[in-house]
Backbone as numpy.savetxt, mean C-alpha at the origin, in Angstrom:
# Nx Ny Nz CAx CAy CAz Cx Cy Cz
-16.56 0.16 -3.25 -16.34 1.19 -4.52 -15.67 2.30 -4.23
-14.43 2.79 -4.88 -13.40 3.94 -4.66 -14.07 4.81 -4.93
-13.07 5.77 -4.13 -13.71 7.46 -4.17 -13.81 8.09 -5.68
-14.74 8.72 -5.85 -15.05 9.24 -6.63 -13.79 10.65 -7.00
-12.96 10.75 -6.43 -12.14 11.37 -7.07 -10.65 10.74 -6.59
-10.87 9.39 -7.15 -9.40 8.28 -7.43 -9.07 9.18 -8.89
-7.95 8.94 -8.86 -7.52 10.01 -10.75 -7.75 8.55 -11.66
-8.21 8.74 -12.49 -8.59 7.89 -13.75 -7.47 7.15 -14.20
-6.15 7.64 -13.71 -4.84 6.90 -14.42 -4.57 6.01 -13.16
-4.64 5.68 -12.02 -4.61 5.05 -11.19 -4.96 3.31 -11.29
-3.96 2.74 -10.96 -4.27 1.22 -11.19 -4.97 0.64 -9.87
-6.23 0.09 -10.68 -6.97 -0.72 -9.60 -6.73 -1.76 -8.99
-6.83 -2.31 -7.73 -6.49 -3.69 -6.96 -7.52 -3.93 -6.29
-7.95 -5.06 -6.65 -9.12 -6.47 -5.68 -8.39 -6.86 -4.45
-8.99 -6.66 -3.39 -7.92 -7.38 -2.13 -8.53 -8.74 -2.22
-7.52 -9.24 -1.92 -7.78 -10.66 -2.03 -7.08 -11.74 -0.71
-6.38 -10.90 0.28 -5.34 -11.73 1.48 -6.64 -11.11 2.78
-6.63 -12.13 3.61 -7.60 -11.73 4.72 -7.33 -10.42 5.39
-6.57 -9.64 5.59 -5.94 -8.48 6.06 -6.56 -7.53 4.83
-6.38 -7.26 3.50 -6.92 -6.48 2.85 -8.18 -6.52 2.48
-9.17 -7.82 2.79 -10.41 -7.38 2.75 -11.12 -6.87 3.75
-10.08 -6.84 5.24 -11.17 -6.68 6.29 -10.18 -5.41 6.82
-9.36 -4.61 6.31 -8.77 -3.58 6.24 -8.61 -2.16 5.38
-8.02 -2.68 4.26 -7.90 -2.27 3.20 -9.40 -1.57 2.44
-9.98 -2.91 1.96 -10.54 -3.10 0.41 -9.95 -3.00 -0.75
-10.82 -3.15 -1.61 -9.93 -2.64 -2.68 -9.21 -1.51 -2.63
-8.50 -1.49 -3.57 -7.96 0.11 -3.40 -7.31 0.46 -5.36
-7.15 1.95 -5.24 -6.56 2.23 -6.57 -5.17 2.88 -6.10
-4.30 2.98 -6.80 -2.55 3.39 -6.10 -1.99 3.92 -7.66
-1.26 4.85 -8.11 -0.69 5.22 -8.43 0.65 6.11 -8.27
1.41 6.68 -8.64 2.83 6.87 -8.19 2.84 8.49 -7.48
1.61 8.83 -7.15 1.36 9.94 -6.19 0.48 9.59 -5.11
-0.11 8.48 -4.74 -1.10 8.28 -3.38 -1.62 6.84 -3.81
-2.36 6.22 -2.97 -2.93 5.28 -2.78 -4.46 5.81 -1.74
-5.35 5.00 -2.65 -6.62 5.75 -2.47 -7.70 4.18 -1.61
-7.67 4.21 -0.57 -8.50 3.08 0.19 -9.97 3.15 -0.45
-10.68 1.47 0.14 -12.07 1.66 -0.74 -13.26 2.34 0.35
-12.40 3.23 1.28 -13.70 3.82 2.18 -12.97 5.45 1.66
-12.44 5.86 0.81 -11.87 6.77 -0.32 -10.60 7.66 0.94
-10.29 7.13 2.24 -8.84 7.57 2.07 -8.13 7.73 1.47
-6.83 8.20 1.74 -5.94 8.24 0.80 -4.67 9.01 1.40
-3.44 8.22 1.06 -2.18 8.70 1.43 -1.65 9.25 0.34
-1.04 10.55 0.19 -0.63 10.90 -0.39 1.32 10.79 -0.46
1.73 10.86 -1.75 3.37 10.40 -1.81 3.80 11.80 -2.11
5.24 11.64 -1.27 5.91 13.06 -1.44 6.93 12.79 -2.45
7.16 11.56 -2.68 8.35 11.24 -3.19 8.71 9.44 -3.59
9.21 9.29 -5.11 9.74 7.64 -4.58 11.13 7.66 -4.26
11.52 6.58 -3.41 12.72 6.35 -2.75 13.60 5.55 -3.08
13.23 4.54 -3.51 13.80 3.18 -3.99 12.74 2.89 -4.79
13.49 1.50 -6.11 13.24 0.93 -6.93 13.49 -0.62 -6.65
14.14 -0.62 -5.54 14.05 -1.99 -5.10 13.78 -2.59 -3.48
13.87 -3.82 -3.31 13.03 -3.63 -1.68 13.90 -5.11 -1.43
13.76 -5.82 -0.33 14.23 -7.32 -0.07 13.30 -7.82 0.48
12.37 -9.02 -0.17 11.15 -9.88 0.89 11.68 -10.78 0.49
11.52 -11.77 1.90 11.70 -12.93 2.74 13.19 -13.22 1.79
14.22 -12.11 1.89 16.00 -12.45 1.41 15.76 -11.81 0.34
15.10 -12.19 -0.47 15.39 -11.82 -2.01 15.17 -10.22 -2.42
15.82 -9.74 -3.46 16.29 -8.56 -3.63 14.95 -8.46 -4.91
13.89 -7.81 -4.97 12.64 -7.80 -5.87 12.72 -6.36 -6.01
12.26 -6.13 -7.87 11.88 -4.56 -8.01 10.51 -4.10 -7.52
11.00 -3.18 -6.91 9.65 -2.66 -5.75 10.03 -1.14 -6.11
8.36 -0.29 -5.43 8.75 1.30 -5.63 8.54 1.47 -3.88
8.95 2.04 -3.72 9.25 2.44 -1.91 8.80 3.98 -2.33
7.57 4.47 -1.72 7.19 5.51 -1.55 7.36 6.24 0.13
7.93 7.69 -0.50 7.70 8.23 1.45 6.26 9.08 1.66
5.64 8.77 2.25 4.53 9.25 2.64 4.47 11.12 3.05
3.69 11.57 2.25 3.63 13.34 2.52 3.24 13.44 4.02
2.17 12.72 4.16 1.68 13.54 5.61 1.62 12.20 6.34
2.10 11.72 7.08 2.12 10.69 7.76 1.05 10.46 8.78
0.16 9.25 8.51 -0.81 9.05 9.46 -1.05 7.23 9.32
-2.43 7.18 10.28 -2.47 5.50 10.27 -4.28 5.74 10.55
-4.77 5.75 8.81 -6.04 6.21 8.93 -7.03 4.58 9.12
-8.22 4.96 9.77 -8.97 4.14 10.20 -9.83 3.66 9.14
-9.60 2.23 8.45 -10.44 1.82 7.55 -11.59 0.87 7.55
-11.32 0.09 6.64 -12.88 -0.90 6.79 -12.81 -1.28 8.65
-14.08 -1.77 9.48 -14.48 -2.23 9.99 -13.72 -1.91 11.37
-13.74 -0.33 11.25 -12.56 0.84 12.51 -11.21 0.14 12.39
-10.38 -0.95 11.47 -9.23 -1.58 11.60 -8.68 -0.02 11.01
-6.88 -0.05 11.53 -6.06 0.69 11.40 -5.12 0.52 10.41
-5.02 0.93 9.43 -3.77 0.96 8.63 -2.24 -0.68 8.68
-2.03 0.61 9.64 -1.13 -0.27 10.87 -0.89 -0.77 12.17
-1.87 0.31 12.83 -1.83 0.04 14.00 -0.89 0.43 15.14
0.63 0.47 14.77 1.32 0.74 15.63 2.16 2.74 15.43
0.79 3.11 14.90 1.93 4.24 14.33 1.67 5.33 12.70
2.07 6.41 13.02 1.63 6.83 11.36 2.38 6.06 10.81
2.08 5.81 9.28 2.27 5.47 7.81 3.73 6.09 7.74
4.72 6.17 7.03 5.53 6.73 6.38 5.83 6.67 5.39
6.42 5.59 5.27 6.51 4.52 3.72 5.30 3.36 3.28
5.24 3.53 2.19 4.34 2.30 1.29 5.40 1.44 0.41
5.63 0.69 0.42 6.12 -0.17 -0.62 4.86 -1.08 -1.44
5.35 -1.39 -2.41 4.28 -2.61 -3.31 5.48 -3.00 -4.51
4.96 -4.28 -4.68 5.98 -5.05 -5.38 5.00 -6.27 -6.14
5.54 -6.96 -7.16 4.85 -8.01 -7.86 4.67 -8.89 -6.71
3.48 -9.84 -6.97 3.97 -11.28 -5.74 3.27 -12.25 -6.40
3.86 -11.81 -7.95 3.58 -13.17 -8.76 2.39 -14.06 -9.12
2.01 -14.07 -10.28 0.44 -14.40 -10.79 -0.61 -13.70 -10.62
-0.28 -12.72 -11.22 -1.25 -11.40 -11.51 -1.14 -10.58 -10.01
-0.43 -11.01 -8.84 -1.15 -10.20 -7.70 -0.17 -9.35 -7.10
-0.42 -8.21 -6.70 0.33 -7.06 -5.17 0.44 -7.31 -4.37
1.51 -7.12 -3.45 1.76 -6.78 -2.59 2.06 -5.17 -2.16
1.28 -5.33 -0.95 1.73 -3.90 -0.46 2.20 -3.72 0.99
3.02 -3.58 1.50 3.73 -3.24 2.81 3.32 -1.73 3.32
3.61 -1.68 4.47 3.08 -0.34 5.11 4.28 -0.16 6.82
4.84 0.55 6.40 6.13 0.77 7.48 5.52 2.28 8.06
6.26 2.46 9.67 6.65 3.29 10.32 7.66 4.30 10.83
8.93 3.73 10.10 10.21 4.04 10.36 10.38 5.74 10.06
12.01 6.13 10.62 12.24 7.49 10.18 12.52 6.99 8.39
13.27 6.07 8.66 14.59 6.12 7.16 13.44 4.75 6.20
13.84 5.01 5.05 13.07 4.25 4.30 13.91 2.60 4.66
12.70 2.02 4.55 12.80 0.47 4.57 13.67 -0.17 3.39
14.19 -1.03 4.00 15.08 -1.79 3.09 14.09 -3.46 2.88
13.64 -3.93 3.93 12.67 -5.08 3.98 11.69 -5.37 4.22
11.24 -6.26 3.65 9.90 -6.67 4.64 9.94 -6.97 6.25
10.94 -7.36 6.28 11.01 -7.45 7.88 10.57 -6.38 8.64
10.64 -5.50 8.23 10.28 -4.15 9.00 9.27 -3.71 9.14
8.18 -4.45 8.32 6.81 -3.97 8.21 5.76 -3.83 9.18
4.96 -3.31 9.23 3.84 -3.29 10.40 2.47 -3.69 10.13
2.48 -3.76 8.59 1.40 -4.82 8.06 1.86 -5.15 6.68
0.85 -6.00 6.02 1.13 -6.04 4.23 -0.52 -6.84 3.82
-0.37 -6.45 2.57 -1.78 -6.28 2.17 -1.52 -6.94 0.73
-2.43 -8.11 0.36 -1.99 -8.57 -1.28 -2.99 -8.63 -2.60
-3.27 -7.91 -3.41 -4.34 -7.83 -3.96 -4.10 -8.45 -5.39
-5.05 -8.17 -6.72 -4.84 -9.05 -7.42 -4.79 -7.56 -8.66
-3.90 -7.31 -9.48 -3.73 -6.65 -9.95 -4.72 -6.57 -11.35
-4.64 -5.11 -12.23 -5.29 -4.71 -12.90 -6.83 -5.06 -13.24
-7.99 -4.95 -11.61 -8.94 -5.46 -12.21 -9.93 -4.09 -12.57
-10.52 -4.05 -13.19 -11.25 -2.67 -14.00 -12.27 -2.13 -12.75
-12.41 -0.99 -12.11 -13.35 -0.35 -11.06 -14.67 -0.02 -11.95
């Protein structure tokens, strides 16, 4: 169950990939933050890009800078990234009602999925 503190205008996403089901669980996300099933949250300081390269193809995406970088311990003791504080979160449509979310640890805004430390796939538009 998502945290009661989740904003009511946040979009709800159901975990569908193995990594999402075992690390993040279901999430809610808006232009200001991402909240994980555990209630942990990463707030965004700003949107830094509106496109991204996935598997060599430029796609519409939201590239967010994390306000206070961290690598929270989530479900089953797993960390969101596992290789340092998450500094950027990117989300894009993965087709067929799916959304992909990738996390990054770099100092500069990521330009492609090649730089990610982890990715997660969710079903979009589920009811909380």
